[in-house]
C-alpha positions in Angstrom: 1.0 35.3 18.6 3.2 37.5 20.6 4.8 40.4 18.7 6.6 42.3 21.4 10.2 42.0 22.6 10.9 41.7 26.4 14.0 42.1 28.5 16.8 39.6 28.0 16.2 37.9 31.4 14.1 34.8 32.3 10.6 35.8 32.8 8.2 33.7 34.9 7.9 30.2 33.4 4.5 29.5 32.1 2.5 26.9 30.2 0.8 28.3 27.1 -2.7 28.1 28.4 -5.5 30.6 27.7 -5.0 33.5 30.0 -8.6 34.7 30.7 -8.4 34.1 34.4 -11.9 35.3 35.2 -13.5 32.4 33.4 -10.7 29.9 33.6 -11.4 26.5 35.2 -9.5 25.7 38.4 -6.0 24.2 37.9 -3.0 23.3 39.9 -0.5 26.2 40.3 2.5 26.1 38.0 6.0 26.3 39.6 7.4 29.7 38.6 10.9 28.4 38.7 12.6 27.3 35.5 12.8 23.5 35.5 16.0 21.4 35.7 17.5 19.8 32.5 16.2 16.4 31.5 19.2 14.2 30.9 17.7 11.0 29.6 18.4 10.9 25.9 16.0 9.6 23.3 17.4 7.4 20.6 14.8 5.8 18.3 15.5 2.1 17.7 15.8 0.6 14.3 13.3 -2.0 15.4 9.7 -0.5 15.7 8.9 0.5 19.2 5.3 0.5 20.5 4.0 2.2 23.5 1.6 0.5 26.0 -2.0 1.1 25.4 -3.2 4.1 27.5 -6.6 3.8 29.2 -8.5 7.0 29.4 -11.8 8.4 30.6 -14.7 8.5 28.1 -17.3 11.2 27.7 -20.1 9.0 28.9 -19.1 7.5 32.3 -21.7 5.3 33.9 -23.8 7.1 36.5 -26.4 5.6 38.8 -29.2 7.9 39.9 -31.4 6.7 42.8 -34.7 8.4 43.1 -37.4 7.8 45.8 -40.9 7.1 44.6 -43.8 8.8 46.3 -46.6 6.7 47.6 -49.7 9.0 47.7 -53.0 7.3 48.8 -51.5 4.1 50.1 -51.0 3.1 53.7 -48.4 0.5 54.7 -48.1 -1.2 58.1 -44.8 -0.8 60.0 -43.9 -4.4 59.3 -44.6 -4.1 55.6 -42.5 -1.0 55.4 -39.6 -2.7 57.1 -39.8 -5.6 54.7 -39.9 -3.3 51.7 -37.0 -1.2 53.0 -34.9 -4.3 53.6 -35.7 -5.7 50.2 -34.9 -2.4 48.5 -31.6 -2.1 50.4 -30.6 -5.7 49.4 -31.6 -4.9 45.8 -29.5 -1.8 45.7 -26.5 -3.6 47.2 -26.8 -6.4 44.7 -27.2 -4.0 41.7 -24.1 -2.1 43.0 -22.2 -5.3 43.4 -23.1 -6.4 39.8 -22.1 -3.0 38.4 -18.8 -3.0 40.3 -18.0 -6.5 39.2 -18.7 -5.6 35.5 -16.4 -2.6 35.7 -13.7 -4.6 37.5 -13.9 -7.3 34.9 -13.6 -4.8 32.1 -10.7 -3.1 33.8 -8.8 -6.3 34.4 -9.7 -7.7 30.9 -8.5 -4.6 29.0 -5.6 -3.5 31.2 -1.9 -4.3 31.0 0.8 -3.1 33.3 2.6 0.1 32.2 5.3 -2.0 30.6 3.0 -4.2 28.6 0.8 -4.2 25.5 -2.5 -6.1 25.1 -2.6 -8.7 22.4 -5.9 -7.9 20.6 -8.9 -9.3 22.4 -7.1 -12.2 24.0 -6.2 -10.2 27.1 -2.6 -11.5 27.0 0.0 -8.8 27.9 3.5 -8.7 26.4 6.5 -6.4 26.6 6.8 -3.7 23.9 10.3 -5.2 23.1 8.5 -8.4 21.9 6.6 -6.6 19.1 8.1 -7.3 15.7 11.0 -9.3 17.1 10.6 -12.4 14.9 8.9 -14.5 17.6 5.1 -14.7 18.0 4.3 -13.9 21.7 0.6 -13.2 21.2 -1.8 -16.2 20.9 -2.9 -15.2 17.4 0.5 -13.7 16.4 -0.7 -10.1 16.4 2.7 -8.9 17.5 4.3 -10.1 14.3 1.6 -9.6 11.7 0.9 -5.9 11.5 4.3 -4.2 11.3 3.8 -1.5 8.7 4.7 2.2 8.3 4.8 5.0 5.8 8.3 6.3 5.0 9.7 9.7 3.9 8.0 12.6 2.1 6.7 10.3 -0.7 4.7 8.1 1.7 6.5 4.9 0.7 4.8 1.9 2.2 7.3 -0.3 4.2 6.7 -3.6 6.0 8.9 -4.9 8.7 10.5 -8.3 8.2 10.7 -10.1 11.5 12.9 -12.7 9.9 15.5 -10.2 8.6 14.8 -7.6 11.3 14.6 -4.8 8.8 12.1 -2.5 7.0 11.5 -3.1 3.3 9.5 -1.1 0.7 6.6 -2.9 -0.9 6.9 -3.7 -4.6 4.1 -2.5 -6.8 3.8 -5.8 -8.6 0.2 -7.2 -8.3 -0.7 -4.4 -5.7 -4.2 -3.1 -5.5 -6.1 -0.5 -3.4 -7.6 -3.4 -1.4 -4.2 -4.2 0.1 -3.6 -0.5 0.6 -6.8 -0.2 2.7 -5.7 -3.1 4.9 -2.4 -1.4 5.5 -4.1 1.9 6.3 -6.4 0.1 8.7 -3.5 -1.4 10.6 -2.0 2.1 10.9 -5.2 3.2 12.7 -7.0 5.0 9.8 -10.6 4.6 8.9 -10.8 2.8 5.6 -13.7 5.1 4.5 -11.1 7.9 4.3 -8.7 6.0 2.0 -7.2 8.4 -0.5 -4.8 6.8 -2.9 -2.2 4.2 -3.6 0.2 4.3 -6.6 3.5 3.0 -7.8 6.4 5.4 -7.8 10.0 5.1 -8.9 12.2 3.9 -6.0 15.0 6.3 -5.5 16.0 5.0 -2.0 18.6 2.6 -3.4 16.7 -0.4 -2.0 17.9 -3.8 -3.3 15.3 -5.9 -1.6 11.5 -5.7 -1.4 8.4 -7.2 0.1 6.2 -8.7 -2.6 2.8 -10.2 -2.8 2.4 -13.9 -3.3 -1.0 -14.2 -4.9 -0.9 -18.0 -4.9 -0.8 -18.0 -1.1 -4.5 -18.4 -1.0 -7.0 -17.0 1.5 -4.6 -16.1 4.3 -3.8 -13.0 6.3 -2.5 -10.1 4.1 0.9 -10.1 5.8 1.3 -13.9 5.2 1.1 -13.1 1.5 4.2 -11.0 1.6 7.6 -12.4 1.1 11.1 -10.9 0.8 12.5 -10.7 -2.8 15.4 -9.1 -4.6 13.3 -8.7 -7.8 10.6 -6.1 -8.5 9.5 -6.4 -12.1 7.6 -3.1 -12.2 10.7 -1.3 -10.7 8.2 0.7 -8.7 7.3 0.8 -5.0 4.0 1.5 -3.3 3.2 5.1 -2.3 0.3 5.0 0.1 -1.9 8.0 1.1 -4.3 6.8 3.8 -5.9 10.2 4.0 -5.7 13.4 1.9 -3.7 15.4 4.4 -1.5 18.5 4.2 -3.3 20.1 1.3 -4.6 23.7 1.4 -7.5 24.6 -0.9 -6.7 28.3 -0.6 -3.2 29.2 -1.4 -1.3 30.5 1.6 -0.2 34.1 1.4 3.1 33.3 3.0 4.6 36.7 2.5 1.8 38.5 4.3 1.9 36.4 7.5 5.6 36.8 8.2 5.7 38.8 11.4 2.4 37.6 12.6 -0.9 38.8 11.1 -4.5 37.6 10.9 -5.2 34.4 9.1 -7.6 34.1 6.2 -10.3 31.4 5.8 -8.8 28.1 4.6 -5.2 29.0 5.1 -4.6 26.8 8.1 -7.5 24.3 7.9 -6.1 21.9 10.4 -6.2 24.4 13.3 -8.8 23.8 16.0 -9.7 25.8 19.1 -10.3 23.7 22.2 -12.8 25.1 24.7 -13.6 24.4 28.3 -16.9 25.9 29.5 -17.1 28.3 26.6 -13.5 29.6 27.0 -10.7 29.0 24.6 -7.9 27.1 26.5 -5.7 25.5 23.9 -5.2 24.8 20.3 -4.9 21.6 18.4 -4.3 20.0 15.0 -6.6 17.8 12.9 -4.9 14.6 11.7 -8.0 12.5 10.8 -11.8 13.2 11.0 -11.8 11.7 14.5 -8.4 12.6 15.9 -6.8 15.9 17.1 -3.2 16.3 18.3 -2.7 18.8 21.2 -0.3 19.2 24.2 -0.4 16.9 27.2 -0.1 19.9 29.7 -3.4 21.1 28.3 -5.2 18.1 29.7 -3.6 17.7 33.0 -5.9 17.2 36.0 -8.6 18.5 36.5 -9.0 19.0 32.7 -8.3 15.3 31.8 -12.1 14.6 31.6 -13.2 14.6 28.0 -16.7 15.9 29.0 -15.2 19.3 29.7 -13.9 19.9 26.2 -15.4 21.1 22.9 -13.4 21.5 19.6 -14.2 24.1 17.0 -12.8 23.8 13.5 -13.0 26.0 10.4 -13.8 29.1 12.3 -11.4 32.1 12.6 -13.1 34.1 15.3 -13.6 33.2 18.9 -16.6 35.5 19.1 -18.3 33.3 16.4 -17.5 30.1 18.2 -19.5 31.4 21.2 -22.7 30.8 19.2 -21.6 27.4 17.8 -22.0 23.9 19.1 -18.6 22.6 18.2 -17.5 18.9 18.5 -17.6 17.0 21.8 -14.6 15.0 22.8 -14.9 11.3 23.5 -11.4 10.3 24.7 -8.3 12.0 25.9 -5.0 10.1 25.7 -1.8 11.7 27.1 1.6 10.4 26.4 2.4 7.9 29.1 5.9 9.3 29.6 4.8 13.0 29.8 6.6 14.8 32.6 4.7 17.7 34.0 7.8 19.3 35.5 10.1 19.2 32.5 7.4 19.1 29.9 9.1 16.2 28.2 6.9 14.2 25.9 4.3 17.0 25.9 1.8 15.5 23.5 -1.8 14.2 23.8 -4.6 13.0 21.5 -8.3 13.8 21.5 -10.8 11.6 19.9 -14.1 13.3 18.9 -17.5 11.8 19.5 -18.5 12.6 15.9 -16.1 12.9 12.9 -15.4 16.2 11.3 -16.8 16.8 7.8 -13.8 18.0 5.7 -14.2 21.0 3.4 -12.2 24.0 2.2 -11.9 25.3 5.8 -11.5 22.0 7.6 -8.7 19.6 6.5 -6.1 17.4 8.2 -2.3 18.0 8.4 0.1 15.2 7.7 2.0 13.4 10.5 5.8 13.4 9.8 6.9 10.0 8.4 10.0 8.3 9.5 12.9 9.3 7.2 11.7 12.9 6.9 14.7 15.2 6.5 14.1 18.7 7.8 16.8 21.4 7.5 18.4 22.5 10.8 16.8 25.9 10.3 13.7 24.7 8.5 11.1 27.4 7.9 7.9 26.7 9.8 4.7 28.4 10.7 2.8 28.7 13.9 -0.9 29.6 14.4 -3.3 30.2 17.3 -5.5 32.5 19.3 -2.9 33.1 21.9 -2.2 36.5 23.5 -0.5 39.1 21.3 1.6 40.2 24.3 2.7 38.6 27.5 0.0 38.3 30.1 -2.6 39.5 27.6 -5.9 38.0 26.8 -6.5 35.5 24.0 -7.0 37.0 20.5 -10.4 37.0 19.0 -9.1 36.1 15.5 -6.6 33.4 14.5 -3.1 34.7 14.0 -0.2 33.1 12.2 3.5 33.8 11.8 6.7 32.3 10.3 9.3 31.0 12.6 12.5 29.0 11.7 13.6 26.0 13.6 16.5 26.7 16.0 19.2 24.1 16.1 19.3 22.2 19.4 22.8 23.2 20.3 21.9 26.8 20.0 18.7 26.5 22.1 20.5 24.5 24.8 23.3 27.1 25.1 23.8 28.7 28.5 22.5 32.0 27.1 19.2 30.5 25.9 17.6 27.4 27.7 20.8 26.0 29.2 20.3 22.3 28.4 16.5 22.2 29.2 15.7 21.1 25.6 15.4 17.4 25.2 15.2 15.4 21.9 11.4 15.3 22.3 11.4 19.1 22.0 12.0 21.6 19.2 12.9 25.2 19.5 11.5 27.6 16.9 11.5 31.3 16.6 14.0 34.2 16.7 16.6 34.7 19.3 16.1 38.4 18.9 12.5 38.0 20.1 9.6 39.9 18.6 7.8 36.9 17.2 6.6 34.0 19.3 3.8 31.8 20.6 2.2 32.9 23.9 -0.5 32.0 26.4 -3.4 30.3 24.6 -1.4 28.9 21.7 -0.5 25.7 23.6 -1.2 22.5 21.7 -1.5 24.3 18.4 0.5 23.4 15.3 4.1 24.1 14.2 4.0 23.1 10.5 6.2 23.2 7.5 5.8 22.6 3.7 7.8 20.0 1.9 7.1 18.3 -1.4 4.0 20.5 -1.7 2.6 18.8 1.5 2.1 20.4 4.9 3.6 18.4 7.8 3.0 18.7 11.5 6.5 19.2 12.9 5.5 20.1 16.5 2.8 21.1 19.0 3.2 24.3 21.0 4.5 23.4 24.5 6.1 26.0 26.7 8.3 29.1 26.9 9.8 31.7 29.3 7.8 34.8 28.8 6.6 35.7 25.3 8.8 36.9 22.4 11.7 37.7 24.7 15.3 37.9 23.6 17.0 34.5 23.8 13.7 32.9 24.9 12.1 31.3 21.8 9.1 29.0 21.8 9.5 25.3 22.6 7.4 22.7 20.8 6.8 19.0 21.2 8.8 17.1 18.5 6.2 15.2 16.5 8.8 13.3 14.6 9.4 11.4 17.8 5.7 10.7 18.6 4.5 9.4 15.2 4.7 5.7 16.1 2.9 6.3 19.4 0.1 8.3 17.7 -0.5 5.5 15.1 -0.5 2.9 17.9 -3.1 4.8 19.9 -5.3 5.4 16.8 -5.1 1.6 16.0 -5.9 0.6 19.6 -8.7 3.1 20.1 -10.7 2.8 16.9 
């Protein structure tokens, strides 16, 4: 956290990476000029939109090691040697051809063009616009069967009716945890982490519901649902797929305003992401297997998951030096990430082994559609970033309170002059003094609502640290929730 105030002019543009240059892995140079405004608006559709599946490297790429075998005590004739050499060469070529064919088959089998989504295991690719449009385009109808979401701060389960082209809450009548687990699985969660499902009073004003038809027999869960204007229980399903956004230790909010050291268990979703033993970026735990971070953290050459290790539940970097951490299995960057404008600056990391949750390690909640945040919502940032511009990363986790800054203010000519897109959020103080800095990238911007902590953004970029009229800029997680669920479901 940066706590200083700088001059009111644009400083050098930077990405919020760790700033320990002596040990920092090689990277491309960053353009020092402020980037041009991004003019393409983002307007979420009322119909659910899905992003094409992103193929990534894994942490265990196939490697072929060829070793020569010694031949002590044996004499071969020249002819025999030639025959053996030719046979070995042919064998190596055949093996290589088989391996190449397998990889090519897998690539073709699992790949869709950038504009397409794969239909389950059939290999058929369809346009994202064809998902949940009322017409089955996939051979098994996958594009119409699993249209489900959680809505608002009360986690109301909603199912999309392709016939009526609208979302409807699910009536509590005849509902059980079994059906809740199926819905959570289709959102990409592990059913072993299922938390709760209960009926709550519907205060949304809905007049139509999705109800279970128990007489439908042994058919797909979604085929049991039908649209009805009657809900006898007068309650809708509130579904918690995972116990997220809870803090075992009460946050001492008054003592972190202004930026101070964090206490154990205060920000249990915060992780430190290391490369070769050096803290590079932060991240946020959303499930035992998945971490949200910034896409610019994993640009080439750092897009290989083998380079990364995640540390959770530890406050000091000096303690992490002696720990083993959690290895990363997959890295998935948003397909529309723009390295120049930092638009859509979000990425996911899947861990090789799941985290074990406790008082110091817990997930934060993804913001549900329908979440209403105030224009100046009070939020908190945390990280091991530099405490002053161009400084080294902090040994201990710091946290600070920052309010959201309205887009029109942040895009004014005196601040960021129309550089802020709808996939970004400004937060901080225009007077400076409190801000994120190098090393905080990818870390959380969170807020508390309905006694639950929500991930509002991920630390993305800024011009200098804590300068006047140069607040921190964060990826807008409310825009990326659908994409995150899609990747979790496709990469289980």
